[in-house]
N, CA, C, O and the ligand as a Tripos MOL2 file, in Angstrom:
@<TRIPOS>MOLECULE
protein
  245   243    62     0     0
PROTEIN
NO_CHARGES

@<TRIPOS>ATOM
      1 N          26.0380  -50.2820    2.2810 N.3       1 MET1
      2 CA         26.7690  -48.8650    2.1180 C.3       1 MET1
      3 C          25.8000  -47.6700    2.2460 C.2       1 MET1
      4 O          24.7480  -47.7710    1.6150 O.2       1 MET1
      5 N          25.9730  -46.7310    2.8550 N.am      2 VAL2
      6 CA         25.0640  -45.6790    3.1340 C.3       2 VAL2
      7 C          25.6320  -44.3620    2.5770 C.2       2 VAL2
      8 O          26.7750  -43.9860    2.8380 O.2       2 VAL2
      9 N          24.7090  -43.6260    1.7360 N.am      3 GLU3
     10 CA         25.3180  -42.3770    1.1590 C.3       3 GLU3
     11 C          25.1150  -41.3560    2.3880 C.2       3 GLU3
     12 O          24.0840  -41.2250    3.0480 O.2       3 GLU3
     13 N          26.2840  -40.6880    2.5410 N.am      4 PRO4
     14 CA         26.3580  -39.5560    3.4840 C.3       4 PRO4
     15 C          25.2520  -38.3720    3.0970 C.2       4 PRO4
     16 O          25.2470  -37.8810    1.9690 O.2       4 PRO4
     17 N          24.4710  -38.0250    3.9610 N.am      5 VAL5
     18 CA         23.5830  -36.9810    3.7860 C.3       5 VAL5
     19 C          24.0830  -35.7090    4.3380 C.2       5 VAL5
     20 O          23.8200  -35.3640    5.4900 O.2       5 VAL5
     21 N          24.7490  -35.0580    3.5870 N.am      6 MET6
     22 CA         25.1850  -33.8090    4.1800 C.3       6 MET6
     23 C          24.4680  -32.5510    3.8130 C.2       6 MET6
     24 O          24.5470  -31.5190    4.4800 O.2       6 MET6
     25 N          23.7900  -32.6810    2.7610 N.am      7 LEU7
     26 CA         22.8420  -31.6210    2.1580 C.3       7 LEU7
     27 C          21.4390  -32.2750    2.2520 C.2       7 LEU7
     28 O          21.1000  -33.2520    1.5840 O.2       7 LEU7
     29 N          20.6800  -31.6470    3.1310 N.am      8 ARG8
     30 CA         19.0560  -32.0110    2.8910 C.3       8 ARG8
     31 C          18.3970  -31.3520    1.8970 C.2       8 ARG8
     32 O          18.5280  -30.1280    1.8810 O.2       8 ARG8
     33 N          17.7260  -31.8640    1.0700 N.am      9 PRO9
     34 CA         16.8350  -31.1730    0.2540 C.3       9 PRO9
     35 C          16.1600  -30.0390    0.7950 C.2       9 PRO9
     36 O          15.3720  -30.2480    1.7170 O.2       9 PRO9
     37 N          16.3310  -28.8740    0.3810 N.am     10 ARG10
     38 CA         15.7170  -27.8420    0.8190 C.3      10 ARG10
     39 C          14.3090  -27.4350    0.1640 C.2      10 ARG10
     40 O          14.2200  -27.1270   -1.0250 O.2      10 ARG10
     41 N          13.4840  -27.4530    0.8280 N.am     11 ARG11
     42 CA         12.1090  -27.1600    0.1640 C.3      11 ARG11
     43 C          11.9970  -25.5210   -0.1560 C.2      11 ARG11
     44 O          12.3860  -24.6910    0.6650 O.2      11 ARG11
     45 N          11.5170  -25.2180   -1.2310 N.am     12 PRO12
     46 CA         11.5610  -23.8860   -1.6880 C.3      12 PRO12
     47 C          10.3570  -23.1970   -0.8650 C.2      12 PRO12
     48 O           9.3990  -23.8410   -0.4360 O.2      12 PRO12
     49 N          10.5290  -21.7750   -0.6930 N.am     13 CYS13
     50 CA          9.5440  -20.9440    0.0000 C.3      13 CYS13
     51 C           8.1900  -21.2080   -0.6190 C.2      13 CYS13
     52 O           8.0460  -21.1380   -1.8400 O.2      13 CYS13
     53 N           7.1980  -21.5100    0.1940 N.am     14 PRO14
     54 CA          5.8070  -21.8360   -0.2670 C.3      14 PRO14
     55 C           5.3110  -20.5330   -0.8450 C.2      14 PRO14
     56 O           4.3970  -20.5800   -1.6690 O.2      14 PRO14
     57 N           5.7890  -19.4650   -0.5180 N.am     15 ILE15
     58 CA          5.1500  -18.2660   -0.9840 C.3      15 ILE15
     59 C           5.8180  -17.7540   -2.3460 C.2      15 ILE15
     60 O           5.1240  -17.3700   -3.2870 O.2      15 ILE15
     61 N           7.1760  -17.7770   -2.3810 N.am     16 CYS16
     62 CA          7.6980  -17.1250   -3.5620 C.3      16 CYS16
     63 C           8.5960  -18.1670   -4.3760 C.2      16 CYS16
     64 O           9.1850  -17.8980   -5.4230 O.2      16 CYS16
     65 N           8.6040  -19.3550   -3.7470 N.am     17 LYS17
     66 CA          9.3710  -20.4040   -4.3850 C.3      17 LYS17
     67 C          10.8970  -20.1590   -4.4470 C.2      17 LYS17
     68 O          11.6400  -20.8400   -5.1550 O.2      17 LYS17
     69 N          11.3080  -19.1680   -3.6790 N.am     18 LYS18
     70 CA         12.5550  -19.1020   -3.4820 C.3      18 LYS18
     71 C          13.3140  -19.9960   -2.5180 C.2      18 LYS18
     72 O          12.6660  -20.5080   -1.6050 O.2      18 LYS18
     73 N          14.5870  -20.2370   -2.6150 N.am     19 PRO19
     74 CA         15.2010  -21.2500   -1.5580 C.3      19 PRO19
     75 C          15.0370  -20.7890   -0.2850 C.2      19 PRO19
     76 O          15.3880  -19.6350   -0.0370 O.2      19 PRO19
     77 N          14.4400  -21.6670    0.8020 N.am     20 SER20
     78 CA         14.1380  -21.1880    2.0350 C.3      20 SER20
     79 C          15.3820  -20.8560    2.6900 C.2      20 SER20
     80 O          16.4440  -21.3490    2.3080 O.2      20 SER20
     81 N          15.2900  -19.8480    3.8910 N.am     21 ALA21
     82 CA         16.2650  -19.6550    4.6160 C.3      21 ALA21
     83 C          16.0990  -20.2840    6.0030 C.2      21 ALA21
     84 O          15.0380  -20.2900    6.6270 O.2      21 ALA21
     85 N          17.3080  -20.8350    6.4400 N.am     22 GLN22
     86 CA         17.3160  -21.6250    7.7550 C.3      22 GLN22
     87 C          16.5160  -20.7810    8.7620 C.2      22 GLN22
     88 O          15.5670  -21.2390    9.3970 O.2      22 GLN22
     89 N          16.9750  -19.4830    8.8690 N.am     23 LYS23
     90 CA         16.4350  -18.5870    9.9390 C.3      23 LYS23
     91 C          14.8540  -18.5240    9.8490 C.2      23 LYS23
     92 O          14.1180  -18.5330   10.8360 O.2      23 LYS23
     93 N          14.4530  -18.4620    8.5960 N.am     24 TYR24
     94 CA         12.8210  -18.2580    8.5200 C.3      24 TYR24
     95 C          12.1910  -19.6160    7.9680 C.2      24 TYR24
     96 O          11.0360  -19.6280    7.5430 O.2      24 TYR24
     97 N          12.9280  -20.6720    7.9880 N.am     25 HIS25
     98 CA         12.2090  -21.8990    7.6130 C.3      25 HIS25
     99 C          10.7980  -22.0750    8.0400 C.2      25 HIS25
    100 O          10.4010  -21.7480    9.1590 O.2      25 HIS25
    101 N          10.0270  -22.6180    7.0850 N.am     26 PRO26
    102 CA         10.4640  -22.9470    5.7370 C.3      26 PRO26
    103 C          10.1530  -21.8070    4.6910 C.2      26 PRO26
    104 O           9.7460  -22.0440    3.5540 O.2      26 PRO26
    105 N          10.3770  -20.6080    5.1690 N.am     27 PHE27
    106 CA         10.1870  -19.4680    4.2910 C.3      27 PHE27
    107 C          11.6270  -18.9540    3.9980 C.2      27 PHE27
    108 O          12.6530  -19.3540    4.5490 O.2      27 PHE27
    109 N          11.5300  -18.0350    3.0690 N.am     28 CYS28
    110 CA         12.8300  -17.5440    2.6430 C.3      28 CYS28
    111 C          13.3220  -16.1060    3.5360 C.2      28 CYS28
    112 O          14.4720  -15.7180    3.7410 O.2      28 CYS28
    113 N          12.1990  -15.5700    3.9150 N.am     29 SER29
    114 CA         12.3200  -14.3190    4.6420 C.3      29 SER29
    115 C          11.2730  -14.0930    5.4780 C.2      29 SER29
    116 O          10.2620  -14.7920    5.4070 O.2      29 SER29
    117 N          11.3910  -13.1500    6.3120 N.am     30 ALA30
    118 CA         10.3620  -12.8930    7.3120 C.3      30 ALA30
    119 C           9.0120  -12.3910    6.7450 C.2      30 ALA30
    120 O           7.8820  -12.5430    7.2080 O.2      30 ALA30
    121 N           9.4450  -11.7150    5.5570 N.am     31 ARG31
    122 CA          8.2130  -11.2410    4.9170 C.3      31 ARG31
    123 C           7.3870  -12.3040    4.3550 C.2      31 ARG31
    124 O           6.1670  -12.1760    4.4550 O.2      31 ARG31
    125 N           7.8530  -13.3010    3.7980 N.am     32 CYS32
    126 CA          7.0950  -14.4480    3.2470 C.3      32 CYS32
    127 C           6.3730  -15.0120    4.4850 C.2      32 CYS32
    128 O           5.1760  -15.2540    4.3320 O.2      32 CYS32
    129 N           6.9110  -15.2510    5.6610 N.am     33 ALA33
    130 CA          6.4600  -15.7580    6.8250 C.3      33 ALA33
    131 C           5.2060  -15.1810    7.0850 C.2      33 ALA33
    132 O           4.1550  -15.8070    7.2300 O.2      33 ALA33
    133 N           5.3820  -13.7580    7.1470 N.am     34 GLN34
    134 CA          4.1980  -12.9440    7.5740 C.3      34 GLN34
    135 C           3.0480  -13.0880    6.5260 C.2      34 GLN34
    136 O           1.8970  -13.2790    6.9200 O.2      34 GLN34
    137 N           3.3350  -13.0010    5.2460 N.am     35 VAL35
    138 CA          2.3920  -13.2490    4.3640 C.3      35 VAL35
    139 C           1.5760  -14.6850    4.4230 C.2      35 VAL35
    140 O           0.3920  -14.7650    4.0940 O.2      35 VAL35
    141 N           2.2700  -15.6870    4.8350 N.am     36 ASP36
    142 CA          1.6090  -17.0390    5.0290 C.3      36 ASP36
    143 C           0.8210  -16.9950    6.4760 C.2      36 ASP36
    144 O          -0.1190  -17.7460    6.7350 O.2      36 ASP36
    145 N           1.2660  -16.1520    7.2440 N.am     37 LEU37
    146 CA          0.6260  -16.1920    8.5170 C.3      37 LEU37
    147 C          -0.6580  -15.4110    8.2820 C.2      37 LEU37
    148 O          -1.6690  -15.8560    8.8250 O.2      37 LEU37
    149 N          -0.7510  -14.3710    7.5920 N.am     38 ASN38
    150 CA         -1.9920  -13.5500    7.3750 C.3      38 ASN38
    151 C          -2.6740  -14.3460    6.4540 C.2      38 ASN38
    152 O          -3.8960  -14.2040    6.4220 O.2      38 ASN38
    153 N          -2.1830  -15.1120    5.7360 N.am     39 ARG39
    154 CA         -3.0780  -16.1230    4.7370 C.3      39 ARG39
    155 C          -4.0110  -17.0830    5.5690 C.2      39 ARG39
    156 O          -5.1940  -17.3300    5.3300 O.2      39 ARG39
    157 N          -3.3020  -17.5300    6.5060 N.am     40 TRP40
    158 CA         -4.1080  -18.4240    7.3760 C.3      40 TRP40
    159 C          -5.0910  -17.5700    8.3390 C.2      40 TRP40
    160 O          -6.2050  -17.9930    8.6510 O.2      40 TRP40
    161 N          -4.6820  -16.5860    8.6900 N.am     41 LEU41
    162 CA         -5.5870  -15.7700    9.6840 C.3      41 LEU41
    163 C          -6.5920  -15.1730    9.1340 C.2      41 LEU41
    164 O          -7.6920  -15.1210    9.6840 O.2      41 LEU41
    165 N          -6.3090  -14.5900    7.8470 N.am     42 GLY42
    166 CA         -7.4900  -13.7450    7.3300 C.3      42 GLY42
    167 C          -8.0420  -14.5200    6.0140 C.2      42 GLY42
    168 O          -9.0630  -14.1430    5.4390 O.2      42 GLY42
    169 N          -7.3620  -15.5120    5.6390 N.am     43 GLY43
    170 CA         -7.7800  -16.1850    4.3500 C.3      43 GLY43
    171 C          -7.5560  -15.3690    3.2460 C.2      43 GLY43
    172 O          -8.1050  -15.7090    2.1970 O.2      43 GLY43
    173 N          -6.7850  -14.2430    3.2550 N.am     44 GLN44
    174 CA         -6.2590  -13.5270    2.0050 C.3      44 GLN44
    175 C          -4.8810  -12.8660    2.2960 C.2      44 GLN44
    176 O          -4.3880  -12.8990    3.4240 O.2      44 GLN44
    177 N          -4.4060  -12.3910    1.4600 N.am     45 TYR45
    178 CA         -3.0830  -11.7010    1.7650 C.3      45 TYR45
    179 C          -3.3620  -10.3130    1.9840 C.2      45 TYR45
    180 O          -3.9830   -9.5950    1.2000 O.2      45 TYR45
    181 N          -2.8270   -9.9330    3.1940 N.am     46 ALA46
    182 CA         -2.8090   -8.5730    3.7350 C.3      46 ALA46
    183 C          -1.6180   -7.8380    3.0980 C.2      46 ALA46
    184 O          -1.7100   -6.6600    2.7530 O.2      46 ALA46
    185 N          -0.6080   -8.4940    2.9670 N.am     47 ILE47
    186 CA          0.6140   -7.8440    2.3220 C.3      47 ILE47
    187 C           0.7850   -8.3070    0.7570 C.2      47 ILE47
    188 O           0.7080   -9.4730    0.3700 O.2      47 ILE47
    189 N           1.0180   -7.2260   -0.0130 N.am     48 PRO48
    190 CA          1.3430   -7.3550   -1.4080 C.3      48 PRO48
    191 C           2.2900   -8.3980   -1.4410 C.2      48 PRO48
    192 O           3.3430   -8.2440   -0.8210 O.2      48 PRO48
    193 N           2.0300   -9.6620   -2.2060 N.am     49 ALA49
    194 CA          3.0170  -10.5160   -2.4260 C.3      49 ALA49
    195 C           3.0970  -10.7680   -3.9660 C.2      49 ALA49
    196 O           2.3300  -10.2210   -4.7580 O.2      49 ALA49
    197 N           4.0630  -11.6190   -4.3210 N.am     50 ALA50
    198 CA          4.3860  -11.8180   -5.6630 C.3      50 ALA50
    199 C           3.1750  -12.1700   -6.4340 C.2      50 ALA50
    200 O           2.8580  -11.7100   -7.5310 O.2      50 ALA50
    201 N           2.3880  -13.2460   -5.5610 N.am     51 GLU51
    202 CA          1.4690  -13.8300   -6.1610 C.3      51 GLU51
    203 C           0.0950  -13.0250   -6.2300 C.2      51 GLU51
    204 O          -0.3670  -12.5600   -5.1880 O.2      51 GLU51
    205 N          -0.5190  -12.8670   -7.3640 N.am     52 THR52
    206 CA         -1.6960  -12.1000   -7.5220 C.3      52 THR52
    207 C          -2.6800  -12.7860   -8.5010 C.2      52 THR52
    208 O          -2.9730  -12.3340   -9.6080 O.2      52 THR52
    209 N          -3.1190  -13.8480   -8.0000 N.am     53 ASP53
    210 CA         -3.9550  -14.7900   -8.7830 C.3      53 ASP53
    211 C          -5.4720  -14.4680   -8.3670 C.2      53 ASP53
    212 O          -6.3910  -15.2540   -8.5970 O.2      53 ASP53
    213 N          -5.6240  -13.3310   -7.7840 N.am     54 THR54
    214 CA         -7.0080  -12.8940   -7.4060 C.3      54 THR54
    215 C          -7.3920  -11.6400   -7.9590 C.2      54 THR54
    216 O          -7.3620  -10.6640   -7.2090 O.2      54 THR54
    217 N          -7.7340  -11.5060   -9.0950 N.am     55 PRO55
    218 CA         -8.0590  -10.1210   -9.6040 C.3      55 PRO55
    219 C          -9.2720   -9.4580   -8.9790 C.2      55 PRO55
    220 O         -10.4150   -9.8010   -9.2790 O.2      55 PRO55
    221 N          -8.9890   -8.4710   -8.0740 N.am     56 ASP56
    222 CA        -10.1680   -7.9090   -7.3950 C.3      56 ASP56
    223 C         -10.1930   -6.5010   -7.7580 C.2      56 ASP56
    224 O         -10.6360   -5.7850   -6.8590 O.2      56 ASP56
    225 N          -9.8990   -6.0020   -8.6470 N.am     57 GLU57
    226 CA         -9.7990   -4.7020   -8.9790 C.3      57 GLU57
    227 C         -11.0880   -4.0280   -9.2530 C.2      57 GLU57
    228 O         -11.8120   -4.4850  -10.1370 O.2      57 GLU57
    229 N         -11.4590   -2.9300   -8.5400 N.am     58 GLU58
    230 CA        -12.7050   -2.3060   -8.9190 C.3      58 GLU58
    231 C         -12.2760   -0.8870   -9.5930 C.2      58 GLU58
    232 O         -12.4010    0.1640   -8.9640 O.2      58 GLU58
    233 N         -11.7970   -0.9300  -10.8220 N.am     59 ASP59
    234 CA        -11.3570    0.1510  -11.4560 C.3      59 ASP59
    235 C         -11.9510    0.3590  -12.8450 C.2      59 ASP59
    236 O         -11.2780    0.6700  -13.8280 O.2      59 ASP59
    237 N         -13.4280    0.1370  -12.8410 N.am     60 GLN60
    238 CA        -14.0260    0.3610  -14.0080 C.3      60 GLN60
    239 C         -14.7500    1.5970  -13.9420 C.2      60 GLN60
    240 O         -15.5050    1.8730  -13.0090 O.2      60 GLN60
    241 N         -14.4960    2.4540  -15.0690 N.am     61 SER61
    242 CA        -15.0380    3.7710  -15.1710 C.3      61 SER61
    243 C         -16.1280    3.6730  -16.2800 C.2      61 SER61
    244 O         -16.7790    4.6690  -16.5950 O.2      61 SER61
    245 ZN          9.7650  -16.2620    0.0150 Zn       62 ZN62
@<TRIPOS>BOND
     1     1     2 1
     2     2     3 1
     3     3     4 2
     4     3     5 am
     5     5     6 1
     6     6     7 1
     7     7     8 2
     8     7     9 am
     9     9    10 1
    10    10    11 1
    11    11    12 2
    12    11    13 am
    13    13    14 1
    14    14    15 1
    15    15    16 2
    16    15    17 am
    17    17    18 1
    18    18    19 1
    19    19    20 2
    20    19    21 am
    21    21    22 1
    22    22    23 1
    23    23    24 2
    24    23    25 am
    25    25    26 1
    26    26    27 1
    27    27    28 2
    28    27    29 am
    29    29    30 1
    30    30    31 1
    31    31    32 2
    32    31    33 am
    33    33    34 1
    34    34    35 1
    35    35    36 2
    36    35    37 am
    37    37    38 1
    38    38    39 1
    39    39    40 2
    40    39    41 am
    41    41    42 1
    42    42    43 1
    43    43    44 2
    44    43    45 am
    45    45    46 1
    46    46    47 1
    47    47    48 2
    48    47    49 am
    49    49    50 1
    50    50    51 1
    51    51    52 2
    52    51    53 am
    53    53    54 1
    54    54    55 1
    55    55    56 2
    56    55    57 am
    57    57    58 1
    58    58    59 1
    59    59    60 2
    60    59    61 am
    61    61    62 1
    62    62    63 1
    63    63    64 2
    64    63    65 am
    65    65    66 1
    66    66    67 1
    67    67    68 2
    68    67    69 am
    69    69    70 1
    70    70    71 1
    71    71    72 2
    72    71    73 am
    73    73    74 1
    74    74    75 1
    75    75    76 2
    76    75    77 am
    77    77    78 1
    78    78    79 1
    79    79    80 2
    80    79    81 am
    81    81    82 1
    82    82    83 1
    83    83    84 2
    84    83    85 am
    85    85    86 1
    86    86    87 1
    87    87    88 2
    88    87    89 am
    89    89    90 1
    90    90    91 1
    91    91    92 2
    92    91    93 am
    93    93    94 1
    94    94    95 1
    95    95    96 2
    96    95    97 am
    97    97    98 1
    98    98    99 1
    99    99   100 2
   100    99   101 am
   101   101   102 1
   102   102   103 1
   103   103   104 2
   104   103   105 am
   105   105   106 1
   106   106   107 1
   107   107   108 2
   108   107   109 am
   109   109   110 1
   110   110   111 1
   111   111   112 2
   112   111   113 am
   113   113   114 1
   114   114   115 1
   115   115   116 2
   116   115   117 am
   117   117   118 1
   118   118   119 1
   119   119   120 2
   120   119   121 am
   121   121   122 1
   122   122   123 1
   123   123   124 2
   124   123   125 am
   125   125   126 1
   126   126   127 1
   127   127   128 2
   128   127   129 am
   129   129   130 1
   130   130   131 1
   131   131   132 2
   132   131   133 am
   133   133   134 1
   134   134   135 1
   135   135   136 2
   136   135   137 am
   137   137   138 1
   138   138   139 1
   139   139   140 2
   140   139   141 am
   141   141   142 1
   142   142   143 1
   143   143   144 2
   144   143   145 am
   145   145   146 1
   146   146   147 1
   147   147   148 2
   148   147   149 am
   149   149   150 1
   150   150   151 1
   151   151   152 2
   152   151   153 am
   153   153   154 1
   154   154   155 1
   155   155   156 2
   156   155   157 am
   157   157   158 1
   158   158   159 1
   159   159   160 2
   160   159   161 am
   161   161   162 1
   162   162   163 1
   163   163   164 2
   164   163   165 am
   165   165   166 1
   166   166   167 1
   167   167   168 2
   168   167   169 am
   169   169   170 1
   170   170   171 1
   171   171   172 2
   172   171   173 am
   173   173   174 1
   174   174   175 1
   175   175   176 2
   176   175   177 am
   177   177   178 1
   178   178   179 1
   179   179   180 2
   180   179   181 am
   181   181   182 1
   182   182   183 1
   183   183   184 2
   184   183   185 am
   185   185   186 1
   186   186   187 1
   187   187   188 2
   188   187   189 am
   189   189   190 1
   190   190   191 1
   191   191   192 2
   192   191   193 am
   193   193   194 1
   194   194   195 1
   195   195   196 2
   196   195   197 am
   197   197   198 1
   198   198   199 1
   199   199   200 2
   200   199   201 am
   201   201   202 1
   202   202   203 1
   203   203   204 2
   204   203   205 am
   205   205   206 1
   206   206   207 1
   207   207   208 2
   208   207   209 am
   209   209   210 1
   210   210   211 1
   211   211   212 2
   212   211   213 am
   213   213   214 1
   214   214   215 1
   215   215   216 2
   216   215   217 am
   217   217   218 1
   218   218   219 1
   219   219   220 2
   220   219   221 am
   221   221   222 1
   222   222   223 1
   223   223   224 2
   224   223   225 am
   225   225   226 1
   226   226   227 1
   227   227   228 2
   228   227   229 am
   229   229   230 1
   230   230   231 1
   231   231   232 2
   232   231   233 am
   233   233   234 1
   234   234   235 1
   235   235   236 2
   236   235   237 am
   237   237   238 1
   238   238   239 1
   239   239   240 2
   240   239   241 am
   241   241   242 1
   242   242   243 1
   243   243   244 2
@<TRIPOS>SUBSTRUCTURE
     1 MET1         2 RESIDUE 1 A MET
     2 VAL2         6 RESIDUE 1 A VAL
     3 GLU3        10 RESIDUE 1 A GLU
     4 PRO4        14 RESIDUE 1 A PRO
     5 VAL5        18 RESIDUE 1 A VAL
     6 MET6        22 RESIDUE 1 A MET
     7 LEU7        26 RESIDUE 1 A LEU
     8 ARG8        30 RESIDUE 1 A ARG
     9 PRO9        34 RESIDUE 1 A PRO
    10 ARG10       38 RESIDUE 1 A ARG
    11 ARG11       42 RESIDUE 1 A ARG
    12 PRO12       46 RESIDUE 1 A PRO
    13 CYS13       50 RESIDUE 1 A CYS
    14 PRO14       54 RESIDUE 1 A PRO
    15 ILE15       58 RESIDUE 1 A ILE
    16 CYS16       62 RESIDUE 1 A CYS
    17 LYS17       66 RESIDUE 1 A LYS
    18 LYS18       70 RESIDUE 1 A LYS
    19 PRO19       74 RESIDUE 1 A PRO
    20 SER20       78 RESIDUE 1 A SER
    21 ALA21       82 RESIDUE 1 A ALA
    22 GLN22       86 RESIDUE 1 A GLN
    23 LYS23       90 RESIDUE 1 A LYS
    24 TYR24       94 RESIDUE 1 A TYR
    25 HIS25       98 RESIDUE 1 A HIS
    26 PRO26      102 RESIDUE 1 A PRO
    27 PHE27      106 RESIDUE 1 A PHE
    28 CYS28      110 RESIDUE 1 A CYS
    29 SER29      114 RESIDUE 1 A SER
    30 ALA30      118 RESIDUE 1 A ALA
    31 ARG31      122 RESIDUE 1 A ARG
    32 CYS32      126 RESIDUE 1 A CYS
    33 ALA33      130 RESIDUE 1 A ALA
    34 GLN34      134 RESIDUE 1 A GLN
    35 VAL35      138 RESIDUE 1 A VAL
    36 ASP36      142 RESIDUE 1 A ASP
    37 LEU37      146 RESIDUE 1 A LEU
    38 ASN38      150 RESIDUE 1 A ASN
    39 ARG39      154 RESIDUE 1 A ARG
    40 TRP40      158 RESIDUE 1 A TRP
    41 LEU41      162 RESIDUE 1 A LEU
    42 GLY42      166 RESIDUE 1 A GLY
    43 GLY43      170 RESIDUE 1 A GLY
    44 GLN44      174 RESIDUE 1 A GLN
    45 TYR45      178 RESIDUE 1 A TYR
    46 ALA46      182 RESIDUE 1 A ALA
    47 ILE47      186 RESIDUE 1 A ILE
    48 PRO48      190 RESIDUE 1 A PRO
    49 ALA49      194 RESIDUE 1 A ALA
    50 ALA50      198 RESIDUE 1 A ALA
    51 GLU51      202 RESIDUE 1 A GLU
    52 THR52      206 RESIDUE 1 A THR
    53 ASP53      210 RESIDUE 1 A ASP
    54 THR54      214 RESIDUE 1 A THR
    55 PRO55      218 RESIDUE 1 A PRO
    56 ASP56      222 RESIDUE 1 A ASP
    57 GLU57      226 RESIDUE 1 A GLU
    58 GLU58      230 RESIDUE 1 A GLU
    59 ASP59      234 RESIDUE 1 A ASP
    60 GLN60      238 RESIDUE 1 A GLN
    61 SER61      242 RESIDUE 1 A SER
    62 ZN62       245 GROUP 0 **** ****
């Protein structure tokens, strides 16, 4: 007996962890897709994303 696979487990967006959209798979939006692209190209985020694990502020007076 085989279980009917009607809903494939969707992977969350690797950028913001939101449910991915079919249109922008595996991302949730064009923005996250762009963020990931820039991430690979430049090695850093060119677009402000939700993730800010790299404190690089030079705001010391
Ligand atoms: Zn996202």
